[in-house]
Each structure stands twice: as C-alpha cells, then as structure tokens.
PAVOVO-736594 format. One record per residue: residue number from 1; residue in three letters; x, y, z of N, C-alpha, C, O in turn. Coordinates in Angstrom, 3 decimals. Layout:
<nodes>
NODE  num  residuo     neast    nnorth       nup    caeast   canorth      caup     ceast    cnorth       cup     oeast    onorth       oup
NODE  NUM      Ala         X         Y         Z         X         Y         Z         X         Y         Z         X         Y         Z
...
</nodes>
This chain:
<nodes>
NODE  num  residuo     neast    nnorth       nup    caeast   canorth      caup     ceast    cnorth       cup     oeast    onorth       oup
NODE    1      Met   -16.467    13.454     8.873   -15.227    13.956     8.303   -14.063    13.423     9.125   -14.152    13.320    10.349
NODE    2      Arg   -12.973    13.087     8.446   -11.793    12.552     9.120   -10.807    13.683     9.368   -10.322    14.302     8.421
NODE    3      Ile   -10.509    13.956    10.625    -9.686    15.100    11.005    -8.433    14.605    11.717    -8.516    13.813    12.657
NODE    4      Ala    -7.271    15.074    11.266    -6.004    14.763    11.929    -5.669    15.888    12.894    -5.625    17.054    12.501
NODE    5      Ile    -5.432    15.543    14.155    -5.066    16.519    15.190    -3.599    16.300    15.522    -3.224    15.259    16.062
NODE    6      Ile    -2.776    17.283    15.199    -1.331    17.159    15.385    -0.916    18.201    16.424    -0.798    19.388    16.119
NODE    7      Glu    -0.698    17.738    17.644    -0.488    18.627    18.792     0.281    17.855    19.857    -0.131    16.762    20.247
NODE    8      Asp     1.409    18.418    20.337     2.231    17.664    21.288     1.737    17.780    22.726     2.209    17.043    23.593
NODE    9      Asn     0.811    18.674    22.999     0.180    18.731    24.314    -0.908    17.658    24.342    -1.994    17.852    23.796
NODE   10      Glu    -0.610    16.528    24.980    -1.508    15.382    24.907    -2.880    15.686    25.499    -3.898    15.227    24.981
NODE   11      Thr    -2.908    16.454    26.573    -4.191    16.796    27.193    -5.062    17.589    26.229    -6.248    17.298    26.075
NODE   12      Leu    -4.475    18.589    25.582    -5.221    19.397    24.617    -5.629    18.565    23.408    -6.770    18.647    22.953
NODE   13      Ala    -4.698    17.762    22.885    -4.994    16.950    21.699    -6.151    15.991    21.965    -7.047    15.849    21.132
NODE   14      Lys    -6.132    15.336    23.123    -7.189    14.380    23.448    -8.513    15.088    23.689    -9.576    14.549    23.378
NODE   15      Ala    -8.452    16.301    24.245    -9.689    17.064    24.462   -10.319    17.455    23.130   -11.538    17.383    22.970
NODE   16      Ile    -9.488    17.869    22.174    -9.999    18.207    20.841   -10.598    16.972    20.183   -11.685    17.031    19.608
NODE   17      Ala    -9.876    15.845    20.270   -10.362    14.604    19.655   -11.693    14.178    20.264   -12.608    13.776    19.546
NODE   18      Tyr   -11.799    14.266    21.581   -13.040    13.874    22.257   -14.192    14.736    21.768   -15.274    14.222    21.482
NODE   19      Arg   -13.972    16.042    21.669   -15.036    16.954    21.242   -15.462    16.658    19.804   -16.655    16.615    19.505
NODE   20      Leu   -14.494    16.457    18.920   -14.816    16.224    17.512   -15.495    14.873    17.305   -16.417    14.757    16.498
NODE   21      Arg   -15.041    13.851    18.032   -15.698    12.543    17.929   -17.121    12.614    18.457   -18.021    11.955    17.936
NODE   22      Asp   -17.320    13.420    19.494   -18.659    13.601    20.039   -19.584    14.264    19.033   -20.802    14.100    19.097
NODE   23      Arg   -18.995    15.023    18.093   -19.775    15.694    17.053   -19.919    14.838    15.800   -20.487    15.278    14.800
NODE   24      Gly   -19.400    13.608    15.860   -19.601    12.691    14.756   -18.445    12.559    13.788   -18.558    11.864    12.779
NODE   25      His   -17.321    13.222    14.083   -16.154    13.131    13.210   -15.242    11.995    13.655   -15.325    11.517    14.787
NODE   26      Ser   -14.371    11.573    12.741   -13.291    10.665    13.107   -12.061    11.515    13.381   -11.778    12.447    12.629
NODE   27      Ala   -11.334    11.212    14.433   -10.170    12.018    14.808    -8.947    11.128    14.997    -8.966    10.203    15.808
NODE   28      Asp    -7.887    11.410    14.247    -6.595    10.752    14.429    -5.686    11.724    15.168    -5.552    12.878    14.761
NODE   29      Val    -5.061    11.271    16.251    -4.243    12.140    17.089    -2.773    11.769    16.949    -2.402    10.603    17.085
NODE   30      Leu    -1.937    12.772    16.675    -0.500    12.560    16.561     0.209    13.643    17.360    -0.219    14.797    17.376
NODE   31      Phe     1.313    13.257    18.033     1.992    14.173    18.937     3.359    14.612    18.435     4.017    15.420    19.090
NODE   32      Asp     3.801    14.105    17.297     5.168    14.310    16.825     5.144    14.690    15.340     4.380    14.115    14.565
NODE   33      Gly     5.982    15.661    14.944     5.982    16.133    13.565     6.423    15.089    12.561     5.854    15.002    11.473
NODE   34      Asp     7.425    14.293    12.902     7.891    13.251    11.979     6.804    12.202    11.757     6.538    11.791    10.627
NODE   35      Glu     6.182    11.780    12.857     5.097    10.796    12.775     3.920    11.368    11.979     3.300    10.662    11.185
NODE   36      Ala     3.620    12.645    12.196     2.504    13.282    11.501     2.760    13.362    10.006     1.864    13.100     9.203
NODE   37      Asp     3.984    13.723     9.631     4.325    13.828     8.207     4.146    12.486     7.517     3.594    12.419     6.419
NODE   38      Leu     4.609    11.416     8.155     4.468    10.069     7.580     2.997     9.678     7.487     2.562     9.130     6.474
NODE   39      Phe     2.229     9.959     8.544     0.807     9.618     8.554     0.063    10.337     7.427    -0.720     9.714     6.711
NODE   40      Leu     0.297    11.625     7.267    -0.413    12.395     6.246    -0.028    11.942     4.843    -0.864    11.935     3.940
NODE   41      Ala     1.242    11.561     4.657     1.685    11.092     3.348     1.065     9.744     2.992     0.762     9.486     1.827
NODE   42      Gln     0.875     8.882     4.001     0.393     7.524     3.738    -1.122     7.390     3.870    -1.755     6.723     3.051
NODE   43      Asp    -1.708     8.014     4.884    -3.130     7.838     5.179    -3.984     9.046     4.789    -5.097     8.893     4.286
NODE   44      Gly    -3.455    10.235     5.025    -4.188    11.439     4.680    -5.337    11.735     5.631    -5.598    10.980     6.567
NODE   45      Ala    -6.019    12.845     5.376    -7.147    13.277     6.203    -7.999    14.223     5.374    -7.580    14.671     4.307
NODE   46      Asp    -9.192    14.526     5.866   -10.042    15.517     5.195    -9.688    16.925     5.628    -9.882    17.879     4.875
NODE   47      Leu    -9.165    17.059     6.852    -8.794    18.361     7.405    -7.746    18.125     8.488    -7.766    17.101     9.171
NODE   48      Val    -6.826    19.089     8.638    -5.737    18.949     9.605    -5.759    20.125    10.578    -5.809    21.286    10.171
NODE   49      Val    -5.720    19.800    11.871    -5.516    20.799    12.919    -4.065    20.637    13.358    -3.701    19.608    13.927
NODE   50      Leu    -3.226    21.657    13.096    -1.777    21.487    13.163    -1.126    22.527    14.065    -1.191    23.725    13.789
NODE   51      Asp    -0.498    22.065    15.147     0.262    22.962    16.015     1.589    23.301    15.349     2.177    22.463    14.666
NODE   52      Ile     2.067    24.550    15.551     3.336    24.949    14.949     4.515    24.340    15.692     5.446    23.841    15.059
NODE   53      Asn     4.497    24.369    17.023     5.620    23.859    17.816     5.442    22.380    18.118     4.617    22.000    18.950
NODE   54      Leu     6.221    21.552    17.436     6.147    20.103    17.600     7.544    19.529    17.771     8.506    20.104    17.262
NODE   55      Pro     7.682    18.407    18.477     8.959    17.686    18.455     9.165    17.068    17.079     8.199    16.771    16.375
NODE   56      Gly    10.428    16.875    16.694    10.690    16.388    15.340    10.488    17.529    14.361    10.916    18.654    14.618
NODE   57      Lys     9.841    17.250    13.247     9.500    18.311    12.301     8.562    19.316    12.964     7.658    18.931    13.706
NODE   58      Ser     8.777    20.592    12.698     7.843    21.603    13.188     6.556    21.545    12.388     6.501    20.925    11.326
NODE   59      Gly     5.510    22.200    12.908     4.264    22.258    12.160     4.447    22.897    10.796     3.814    22.479     9.827
NODE   60      Leu     5.305    23.909    10.709     5.560    24.550     9.415     6.264    23.600     8.455     6.000    23.617     7.253
NODE   61      Asp     7.177    22.758     8.994     7.837    21.755     8.152     6.820    20.736     7.629     6.875    20.335     6.467
NODE   62      Val     5.896    20.323     8.495     4.854    19.376     8.080     3.983    20.007     6.993     3.663    19.360     5.996
NODE   63      Leu     3.603    21.263     7.187     2.788    21.969     6.195     3.533    22.107     4.878     2.964    21.876     3.811
NODE   64      Arg     4.808    22.484     4.950     5.610    22.627     3.736     5.676    21.310     2.966     5.533    21.294     1.743
NODE   65      Ala     5.892    20.205     3.682     5.977    18.896     3.032     4.650    18.530     2.373     4.640    17.956     1.285
NODE   66      Met     3.533    18.855     3.019     2.218    18.586     2.428     2.061    19.307     1.104     1.673    18.705     0.103
NODE   67      Arg     2.367    20.605     1.099     2.163    21.398    -0.115     3.144    21.011    -1.222     2.809    21.094    -2.404
NODE   68      Leu     4.363    20.585    -0.842     5.337    20.174    -1.854     4.906    18.900    -2.571     5.256    18.693    -3.733
NODE   69      Arg     4.154    18.052    -1.891     3.658    16.839    -2.560     2.244    17.051    -3.105     1.519    16.095    -3.378
NODE   70      Asp     1.869    18.328    -3.256     0.569    18.708    -3.832    -0.608    18.184    -3.020    -1.653    17.843    -3.576
NODE   71      Asp    -0.434    18.123    -1.711    -1.519    17.760    -0.806    -2.230    19.055    -0.406    -1.696    19.857     0.360
NODE   72      Gly    -3.430    19.244    -0.932    -4.178    20.469    -0.670    -5.140    20.370     0.483    -6.042    21.200     0.602
NODE   73      Thr    -4.975    19.360     1.355    -5.862    19.201     2.513    -5.917    20.494     3.326    -4.872    21.068     3.631
NODE   74      Pro    -7.110    20.962     3.682    -7.226    22.185     4.488    -6.516    22.047     5.829    -6.588    21.004     6.478
NODE   75      Val    -5.825    23.118     6.237    -5.045    23.105     7.472    -5.424    24.308     8.332    -5.450    25.443     7.856
NODE   76      Ile    -5.719    24.042     9.608    -5.888    25.094    10.615    -4.674    25.035    11.528    -4.433    24.019    12.179
NODE   77      Leu    -3.908    26.123    11.579    -2.736    26.178    12.445    -3.135    26.550    13.869    -4.014    27.389    14.070
NODE   78      Leu    -2.496    25.933    14.850    -2.624    26.332    16.249    -1.334    27.030    16.632    -0.247    26.476    16.467
NODE   79      Thr    -1.454    28.250    17.145    -0.259    29.030    17.440    -0.354    29.678    18.816    -1.443    29.866    19.359
NODE   80      Ala     0.812    30.014    19.368     0.872    30.812    20.595     0.752    32.289    20.228     0.982    32.671    19.081
NODE   81      Arg     0.398    33.102    21.193     0.209    34.541    20.924     1.486    35.185    20.398     1.419    36.158    19.647
NODE   82      Ser     2.651    34.658    20.781     3.925    35.268    20.409     4.395    34.871    19.008     5.446    35.332    18.563
NODE   83      Glu     3.635    34.024    18.305     4.110    33.457    17.037     3.510    34.153    15.814     3.155    33.490    14.839
NODE   84      Leu     3.392    35.494    15.859     2.796    36.228    14.745     3.546    35.980    13.445     2.931    35.747    12.404
NODE   85      Arg     4.872    36.029    13.503     5.659    35.826    12.283     5.409    34.437    11.705     5.268    34.286    10.491
NODE   86      Asp     5.354    33.416    12.573     5.111    32.047    12.095     3.710    31.914    11.512     3.508    31.164    10.557
NODE   87      Arg     2.734    32.637    12.076     1.379    32.593    11.513     1.380    33.132    10.089     0.762    32.552     9.196
NODE   88      Val     2.076    34.245     9.881     2.156    34.842     8.548     2.843    33.895     7.576     2.383    33.702     6.450
NODE   89      Ile     3.953    33.303     8.023     4.671    32.344     7.175     3.764    31.169     6.835     3.703    30.735     5.685
NODE   90      Gly     3.055    30.655     7.847     2.169    29.512     7.627     1.075    29.822     6.623     0.791    29.003     5.749
NODE   91      Leu     0.461    30.979     6.732    -0.586    31.364     5.775    -0.001    31.521     4.384    -0.628    31.126     3.401
NODE   92      Asp     1.196    32.094     4.288     1.849    32.234     2.983     2.203    30.875     2.385     2.249    30.718     1.165
NODE   93      Met     2.455    29.889     3.258     2.814    28.552     2.782     1.594    27.735     2.382     1.736    26.655     1.809
NODE   94      Gly     0.387    28.240     2.679    -0.802    27.520     2.254    -1.729    27.065     3.351    -2.690    26.344     3.083
NODE   95      Ala    -1.463    27.475     4.614    -2.439    27.181     5.668    -3.726    27.941     5.366    -3.685    29.023     4.779
NODE   96      Asp    -4.858    27.388     5.759    -6.150    27.978     5.421    -6.703    28.874     6.529    -7.520    29.756     6.266
NODE   97      Asp    -6.262    28.650     7.759    -6.770    29.440     8.882    -5.833    29.214    10.060    -4.978    28.330    10.015
NODE   98      Tyr    -5.990    30.004    11.110    -5.200    29.779    12.320    -6.042    30.126    13.537    -7.020    30.870    13.457
NODE   99      Leu    -5.635    29.571    14.649    -6.319    29.793    15.913    -5.250    29.999    16.976    -4.300    29.222    17.067
NODE  100      Val    -5.408    31.049    17.780    -4.414    31.383    18.795    -4.785    30.728    20.132    -5.925    30.824    20.587
NODE  101      Lys    -3.811    30.069    20.745    -4.021    29.457    22.064    -3.952    30.527    23.150    -3.205    31.496    23.013
NODE  102      Pro    -4.713    30.367    24.217    -5.775    29.369    24.433    -7.025    29.754    23.656    -7.268    30.932    23.397
NODE  103      Phe    -7.819    28.747    23.285    -9.031    29.007    22.510   -10.175    28.180    23.071    -9.960    27.216    23.807
NODE  104      Glu   -11.377    28.563    22.719   -12.564    27.812    23.116   -12.854    26.735    22.075   -12.677    26.968    20.879
NODE  105      Met   -13.293    25.569    22.515   -13.628    24.498    21.587   -14.721    24.923    20.613   -14.718    24.507    19.454
NODE  106      Asp   -15.653    25.749    21.080   -16.722    26.216    20.201   -16.153    26.988    19.015   -16.664    26.886    17.900
NODE  107      Glu   -15.085    27.767    19.261   -14.485    28.526    18.162   -13.786    27.603    17.177   -13.875    27.806    15.966
NODE  108      Leu   -13.089    26.585    17.688   -12.449    25.626    16.797   -13.492    24.940    15.922   -13.297    24.801    14.715
NODE  109      Glu   -14.593    24.513    16.524   -15.654    23.884    15.740   -16.196    24.829    14.677   -16.446    24.415    13.545
NODE  110      Ala   -16.380    26.106    15.038   -16.885    27.090    14.077   -15.916    27.259    12.911   -16.338    27.371    11.760
NODE  111      Arg   -14.608    27.276    13.210   -13.600    27.396    12.147   -13.641    26.181    11.229   -13.512    26.312    10.011
NODE  112      Ile   -13.822    24.998    11.813   -13.897    23.780    11.006   -15.130    23.801    10.105   -15.054    23.438     8.931
NODE  113      Arg   -16.272    24.231    10.662   -17.489    24.322     9.848   -17.309    25.311     8.701   -17.681    25.030     7.562
NODE  114      Ala   -16.737    26.469     9.014   -16.542    27.487     7.981   -15.596    26.991     6.896   -15.841    27.211     5.710
NODE  115      Leu   -14.522    26.326     7.294   -13.559    25.821     6.331   -14.158    24.707     5.484   -13.876    24.612     4.289
NODE  116      Ser   -14.988    23.860     6.103   -15.624    22.788     5.345   -16.570    23.357     4.284   -16.705    22.791     3.200
NODE  117      Arg   -17.223    24.481     4.604   -18.090    25.119     3.604   -17.267    25.707     2.463   -17.617    25.549     1.294
NODE  118      Arg   -16.171    26.384     2.804   -15.339    27.019     1.780   -14.710    25.992     0.860   -14.564    26.230    -0.339
NODE  119      Lys   -14.334    24.845     1.422   -13.640    23.822     0.647   -14.584    22.746     0.113   -14.142    21.763    -0.481
NODE  120      Asn   -15.893    22.941     0.330   -16.887    21.956    -0.126   -16.600    20.557     0.406   -16.721    19.563    -0.311
NODE  121      Leu   -16.215    20.503     1.686   -15.988    19.206     2.315   -17.317    18.604     2.735   -18.285    19.320     2.992
NODE  122      Asp   -17.353    17.297     2.800   -18.563    16.598     3.234   -18.678    16.696     4.744   -17.949    16.030     5.480
NODE  123      Tyr   -19.603    17.534     5.196   -19.794    17.709     6.636   -20.967    16.857     7.132   -21.347    16.921     8.301
NODE  124      Gly   -21.526    16.066     6.226   -22.667    15.240     6.592   -22.299    14.178     7.604   -21.136    13.795     7.725
NODE  125      Thr   -23.281    13.713     8.318   -23.011    12.759     9.384   -23.572    11.372     9.090   -23.294    10.430     9.831
NODE  126      Arg   -24.350    11.231     8.032   -24.960     9.941     7.730   -24.228     9.258     6.581   -23.873     9.891     5.587
NODE  127      Glu   -24.012     7.961     6.737   -23.326     7.213     5.703   -23.977     5.845     5.542   -24.200     5.127     6.517
NODE  128      Ala   -24.277     5.497     4.283   -24.850     4.190     3.979   -23.721     3.186     3.815   -22.700     3.476     3.192
NODE  129      Ile   -23.916     2.008     4.379   -22.936     0.938     4.244   -23.687    -0.384     4.205   -24.339    -0.770     5.175
NODE  130      Gly   -23.587    -1.075     3.071   -24.354    -2.307     2.909   -25.828    -2.030     3.103   -26.378    -1.115     2.490
NODE  131      Gly   -26.469    -2.809     3.948   -27.883    -2.606     4.229   -28.135    -1.731     5.439   -29.239    -1.722     5.983
NODE  132      Leu   -27.122    -0.996     5.865   -27.237    -0.191     7.082   -26.982     1.285     6.809   -26.437     1.656     5.769
NODE  133      Glu   -27.388     2.125     7.769   -27.053     3.548     7.740   -26.443     3.915     9.083   -26.984     3.593    10.140
NODE  134      Phe   -25.297     4.601     9.018   -24.600     4.994    10.236   -24.687     6.503    10.395   -24.262     7.251     9.515
NODE  135      Asp   -25.241     6.951    11.524   -25.348     8.367    11.848   -24.224     8.692    12.827   -24.268     8.297    13.991
NODE  136      Arg   -23.211     9.423    12.338   -22.043     9.711    13.167   -22.380    10.637    14.333   -21.825    10.502    15.423
NODE  137      Ala   -23.288    11.571    14.095   -23.606    12.553    15.140   -24.228    11.877    16.360   -23.839    12.141    17.498
NODE  138      Ser   -25.207    10.994    16.103   -25.870    10.314    17.221   -25.176     9.002    17.583   -25.512     8.364    18.580
NODE  139      Arg   -24.197     8.607    16.751   -23.482     7.336    16.924   -24.491     6.198    16.986   -24.480     5.371    17.899
NODE  140      Gln   -25.363     6.185    15.983   -26.398     5.160    15.923   -26.387     4.519    14.544   -26.211     5.192    13.528
NODE  141      Ile   -26.577     3.216    14.532   -26.628     2.491    13.273   -28.012     1.875    13.139   -28.555     1.344    14.108
NODE  142      Ser   -28.586     1.944    11.936   -29.960     1.487    11.752   -30.095     0.671    10.473   -29.301     0.795     9.540
NODE  143      Ala   -31.123    -0.163    10.463   -31.481    -0.964     9.293   -32.953    -0.698     8.987   -33.828    -0.940     9.819
NODE  144      Asp   -33.212    -0.191     7.771   -34.581     0.158     7.373   -35.241     1.108     8.376   -36.429     0.989     8.675
NODE  145      Gly   -34.458     2.039     8.880   -34.987     3.048     9.788   -35.108     2.621    11.228   -35.513     3.411    12.081
NODE  146      Val   -34.761     1.376    11.513   -34.863     0.865    12.887   -33.464     0.807    13.505   -32.568     0.157    12.967
NODE  147      Ala   -33.284     1.491    14.638   -31.973     1.540    15.285   -31.586     0.180    15.847   -32.409    -0.521    16.435
NODE  148      Leu   -30.318    -0.181    15.657   -29.793    -1.424    16.196   -29.095    -1.148    17.532   -28.462    -0.107    17.708
NODE  149      Asp   -29.215    -2.067    18.443   -28.610    -1.923    19.766   -27.204    -2.518    19.720   -27.019    -3.721    19.909
NODE  150      Ile   -26.218    -1.656    19.467   -24.828    -2.097    19.368   -24.011    -1.401    20.447   -24.062    -0.175    20.549
NODE  151      Pro   -23.262    -2.141    21.252   -22.479    -1.545    22.340   -21.504    -0.479    21.850   -21.064    -0.496    20.700
NODE  152      Arg   -21.180     0.441    22.744   -20.370     1.607    22.401   -19.011     1.234    21.802   -18.590     1.839    20.817
NODE  153      Arg   -18.331     0.261    22.374   -16.997    -0.067    21.870   -17.051    -0.745    20.508   -16.143    -0.573    19.695
NODE  154      Glu   -18.102    -1.510    20.252   -18.253    -2.082    18.916   -18.533    -0.992    17.889   -18.064    -1.065    16.754
NODE  155      Leu   -19.300     0.018    18.292   -19.535     1.156    17.396   -18.237     1.892    17.107   -18.015     2.344    15.983
NODE  156      Ala   -17.380     2.014    18.111   -16.093     2.681    17.912   -15.229     1.893    16.929   -14.533     2.486    16.105
NODE  157      Val   -15.269     0.561    17.012   -14.555    -0.279    16.044   -15.091    -0.016    14.638   -14.319     0.134    13.691
NODE  158      Leu   -16.416     0.038    14.509   -17.027     0.285    13.206   -16.608     1.646    12.654   -16.294     1.762    11.469
NODE  159      Glu   -16.602     2.671    13.498   -16.189     4.011    13.063   -14.795     3.973    12.458   -14.558     4.523    11.382
NODE  160      Cys   -13.878     3.322    13.157   -12.493     3.277    12.711   -12.357     2.507    11.400   -11.644     2.943    10.496
NODE  161      Leu   -13.038     1.366    11.292   -12.982     0.569    10.059   -13.651     1.298     8.899   -13.189     1.222     7.760
NODE  162      Leu   -14.734     1.998     9.193   -15.480     2.698     8.155   -14.661     3.845     7.567   -14.697     4.089     6.361
NODE  163      Glu   -13.923     4.544     8.427   -13.092     5.647     7.942   -11.991     5.161     7.009   -11.498     5.916     6.171
NODE  164      Arg   -11.614     3.907     7.158   -10.523     3.355     6.340   -11.044     2.198     5.484   -10.328     1.229     5.231
NODE  165      Arg   -12.289     2.312     5.047   -12.914     1.223     4.290   -12.060     0.850     3.075   -11.613     1.719     2.327
NODE  166      Gly   -11.844    -0.447     2.893   -11.033    -0.915     1.774    -9.547    -0.967     2.091    -8.751    -1.400     1.257
NODE  167      Arg    -9.159    -0.524     3.306    -7.758    -0.584     3.723    -7.633    -1.389     5.011    -8.582    -1.486     5.789
NODE  168      Ile    -6.474    -1.955     5.224    -6.231    -2.730     6.429    -6.011    -1.779     7.608    -5.259    -0.809     7.510
NODE  169      Val    -6.679    -2.078     8.718    -6.543    -1.295     9.947    -5.887    -2.194    10.989    -6.396    -3.275    11.285
NODE  170      Ser    -4.785    -1.762    11.534    -4.061    -2.599    12.495    -4.799    -2.669    13.827    -5.643    -1.825    14.130
NODE  171      Lys    -4.469    -3.683    14.613    -5.052    -3.804    15.955    -4.686    -2.596    16.808    -5.490    -2.128    17.614
NODE  172      Thr    -3.471    -2.096    16.626    -3.040    -0.933    17.408    -3.895     0.287    17.087    -4.299     1.015    17.993
NODE  173      Gln    -4.177     0.517    15.794    -5.025     1.641    15.406    -6.416     1.505    16.020    -6.972     2.478    16.530
NODE  174      Leu    -6.972     0.307    15.971    -8.300     0.084    16.544    -8.278     0.280    18.060    -9.179     0.899    18.624
NODE  175      Thr    -7.246    -0.249    18.712    -7.147    -0.114    20.162    -7.041     1.355    20.570    -7.689     1.788    21.523
NODE  176      Asp    -6.216     2.123    19.839    -6.077     3.553    20.130    -7.405     4.281    19.956    -7.742     5.166    20.743
NODE  177      His    -8.163     3.903    18.916    -9.433     4.578    18.647   -10.482     4.231    19.705   -11.250     5.094    20.130
NODE  178      Val   -10.510     2.989    20.117   -11.538     2.526    21.053   -11.224     2.936    22.490   -12.102     3.410    23.210
NODE  179      Tyr    -9.954     2.750    22.910    -9.590     2.974    24.308    -8.849     4.296    24.546    -8.720     4.748    25.684
NODE  180      Gly    -8.363     4.909    23.459    -7.592     6.137    23.595    -6.104     5.851    23.495    -5.618     4.830    23.981
NODE  181      Ile    -5.380     6.779    22.851    -3.942     6.617    22.672    -3.246     6.609    24.034    -3.509     7.453    24.891
NODE  182      Gly    -2.357     5.639    24.208    -1.606     5.549    25.457    -2.295     4.751    26.544    -1.746     4.587    27.634
NODE  183      Ala    -3.504     4.246    26.262    -4.214     3.451    27.275    -3.453     2.156    27.544    -2.866     1.568    26.636
NODE  184      Asp    -3.470     1.723    28.796    -2.744     0.521    29.199    -3.590    -0.710    28.872    -4.094    -1.396    29.762
NODE  185      Val    -3.729    -0.967    27.570    -4.568    -2.064    27.091    -3.795    -2.829    26.023    -3.214    -2.227    25.121
NODE  186      Asp    -3.790    -4.137    26.125    -3.128    -4.963    25.122    -3.944    -4.986    23.837    -5.172    -4.910    23.876
NODE  187      Asp    -3.263    -5.092    22.697    -3.954    -5.107    21.405    -4.975    -6.230    21.290    -5.952    -6.107    20.551
NODE  188      Thr    -4.756    -7.328    22.019    -5.683    -8.459    21.926    -7.055    -8.115    22.517    -8.032    -8.823    22.272
NODE  189      Ala    -7.128    -7.025    23.297    -8.406    -6.638    23.901    -9.437    -6.277    22.854   -10.637    -6.306    23.128
NODE  190      Ile    -8.984    -5.935    21.650    -9.901    -5.505    20.602   -10.571    -6.703    19.910   -11.616    -6.546    19.278
NODE  191      Glu    -9.983    -7.876    20.028   -10.443    -9.046    19.278   -11.902    -9.425    19.566   -12.649    -9.650    18.614
NODE  192      Pro   -12.349    -9.508    20.833   -13.750    -9.877    21.065   -14.736    -8.850    20.520   -15.826    -9.214    20.078
NODE  193      His   -14.364    -7.558    20.546   -15.247    -6.530    19.989   -15.396    -6.715    18.475   -16.491    -6.592    17.928
NODE  194      Val   -14.277    -7.012    17.810   -14.317    -7.245    16.363   -15.151    -8.483    16.054   -15.953    -8.482    15.120
NODE  195      Ser   -14.957    -9.538    16.841   -15.681   -10.790    16.605   -17.189   -10.602    16.733   -17.951   -11.077    15.891
NODE  196      Arg   -17.618    -9.915    17.781   -19.061    -9.702    17.971   -19.638    -8.778    16.912   -20.753    -8.988    16.433
NODE  197      Leu   -18.869    -7.748    16.546   -19.335    -6.823    15.510   -19.441    -7.533    14.166   -20.380    -7.284    13.410
NODE  198      Arg   -18.495    -8.410    13.862   -18.512    -9.161    12.608   -19.811    -9.964    12.489   -20.428    -9.987    11.424
NODE  199      Lys   -20.226   -10.616    13.567   -21.461   -11.413    13.542   -22.682   -10.524    13.319   -23.601   -10.903    12.593
NODE  200      Arg   -22.696    -9.343    13.941   -23.844    -8.443    13.783   -23.958    -7.926    12.345   -25.059    -7.790    11.812
NODE  201      Leu   -22.801    -7.638    11.722   -22.814    -7.010    10.406   -23.019    -7.994     9.265   -23.506    -7.617     8.199
NODE  202      Ser   -22.651    -9.251     9.478   -22.689   -10.232     8.385   -24.092   -10.406     7.812   -24.246   -10.638     6.613
NODE  203      Arg   -25.119   -10.297     8.661   -26.494   -10.467     8.181   -26.969    -9.280     7.345   -28.031    -9.338     6.725
NODE  204      His   -26.178    -8.201     7.329   -26.538    -7.009     6.557   -25.618    -6.802     5.358   -25.534    -5.700     4.815
NODE  205      Gly   -24.929    -7.866     4.947   -24.091    -7.787     3.755   -22.768    -7.075     3.962   -22.210    -6.524     3.013
NODE  206      Ile   -22.253    -7.077     5.197   -20.992    -6.404     5.504   -20.047    -7.403     6.144   -20.437    -8.161     7.033
NODE  207      Ser   -18.807    -7.400     5.689   -17.829    -8.361     6.186   -16.631    -7.635     6.805   -16.201    -6.592     6.314
NODE  208      Ile   -16.102    -8.204     7.889   -14.830    -7.738     8.453   -13.813    -8.835     8.191   -13.834    -9.887     8.830
NODE  209      Lys   -12.921    -8.573     7.241   -11.899    -9.545     6.868   -10.698    -9.435     7.802   -10.332    -8.340     8.230
NODE  210      Thr   -10.093   -10.572     8.113    -8.884   -10.592     8.926    -7.668   -10.769     8.030    -7.587   -11.734     7.270
NODE  211      Ala    -6.718    -9.836     8.119    -5.435    -9.976     7.422    -4.434   -10.440     8.483    -3.933    -9.635     9.268
NODE  212      Arg    -4.153   -11.720     8.499    -3.389   -12.309     9.586    -2.056   -11.584     9.802    -1.265   -11.416     8.874
NODE  213      Gly    -1.832   -11.166    11.033    -0.596   -10.475    11.379    -0.601    -8.998    11.047     0.327    -8.276    11.412
NODE  214      Leu    -1.658    -8.528    10.344    -1.700    -7.126     9.923    -2.864    -6.368    10.557    -2.687    -5.255    11.052
NODE  215      Gly    -4.065    -6.975    10.541    -5.218    -6.281    11.104    -6.508    -6.693    10.441    -6.688    -7.860    10.093
NODE  216      Tyr    -7.419    -5.736    10.260    -8.750    -6.016     9.752    -9.125    -5.037     8.647    -8.566    -3.944     8.550
NODE  217      Met   -10.082    -5.447     7.817   -10.551    -4.576     6.745   -12.051    -4.760     6.557   -12.559    -5.881     6.553
NODE  218      Leu   -12.748    -3.643     6.401   -14.208    -3.660     6.217   -14.526    -3.765     4.731   -13.948    -3.045     3.916
NODE  219      Glu   -15.446    -4.663     4.379   -15.860    -4.843     2.998   -17.382    -4.992     2.935   -17.995    -5.586     3.822
NODE  220      Val   -17.977    -4.448     1.881   -19.388    -4.655     1.615   -19.498    -5.779     0.602   -18.910    -5.702    -0.477
NODE  221      Leu   -20.246    -6.822     0.938   -20.394    -7.972     0.056   -21.317    -7.627    -1.098   -22.327    -6.948    -0.910
NODE  222      Ser   -20.978    -8.087    -2.277   -21.820    -7.795    -3.446   -23.012    -8.722    -3.483   -23.837    -8.632    -4.392
</nodes>
C-alpha cells in the first residue's frame, strides 16, 4: 500500500516511514502543507497520515482541499493532546481516524490495518510483475518460486518504480526513496543502480525506460 506521511517533525516522519517500509508499504514523506497538497492532487496515495500543525497549509487545509476535489483517500490525523477542537473539526471534514501524540508505532500500524479493512484497501504484500513476483513484506523478488539475489538499493529502486508503474519517476524521487530525504547524495548516484536493475529485469519481460531529462518509467513488455 502506498502511504503519504505528512508531518513537519522530520525525525518522527522518517521513523514512521522506516517502520511502514519495513512492513512492506511504500511511504512518501512530506514536511510542508503546500507541498503535500500539490503532491496529493498530482500523485495521490492509498492512505494519508496527516499532522494538523504544518508550515504552509495546515493539515486541516490539506484535508479540506482533498475533500473539495472529491478525493476520498482515507486520512489518519496526527494531533497534539491540546487540539481536541481541531480533532472534532477534522473528523467532521471527513478524516477517518486520529491519533494523539505521542503514540506507539504499533498503535499507528493497528489503525492503518483497521482502516484498510474498513475501506477495503489492498493490504496484500505480493505483486506480480512480468515474469516475477515481488513480496513487499520480505522485500524479496522471485521467478517461478525461486528467490533472486538482488542488492538492497536496487530493490528500493524497484519499489519506487513499481509504486508509480506507467508514470515517470524523477531521479530526485528515486534518490529520496533509496537514500532518504535530505541525504547528501547527488541524483547521479542512482544511475548505476538503475542500470544494473534494468539488466536483471530485462530477461523477465520488464523494461526500465529512460525519459531523458525527466527520469525513468517501469514497463512490462508484451
């Protein structure tokens, strides 16, 4: 499942992303309300974890904009103990659940599982692609039941491309996913990982196309 984490506390946001990725989900992390609103309008997500207090647009403004454009993506609000009124407003505006800070990661995961059941979201971890099967939970890719030995960073590239299959993924997006947002790494660092992954996947009917100056796109060959 693709989950957007919108939280201006970078330490908390990255901790949530790490936990969810470890459980087999894809996690997009955003720290600013304006950036989050644009991301959700253009890219979307299966579920949103949304802090109320954000720079730029507030979490409530982001939620309001989602519902005004008929975006029914499930939303879990993150709130401080003192924000009871905002929690009520958020639920009235269409938030699906809320969690009060500080919270345990286990509780957040439980809320996500419960919400995925209520909304009939795909919580499965296995996905077929070309002649391969990717297990998000174990982060293992296999062909005819036999696991392939693919390095961790190449798997991270595949995860990011797979979540956006059929769309162009920029080098910056891939770099953020592989190395973490804010890492002191040049975008060109992703190129050798893409090149090696492309060679591994081509024999299984999967192509990584290069959109010059824009990024990469995953395609299954017919």
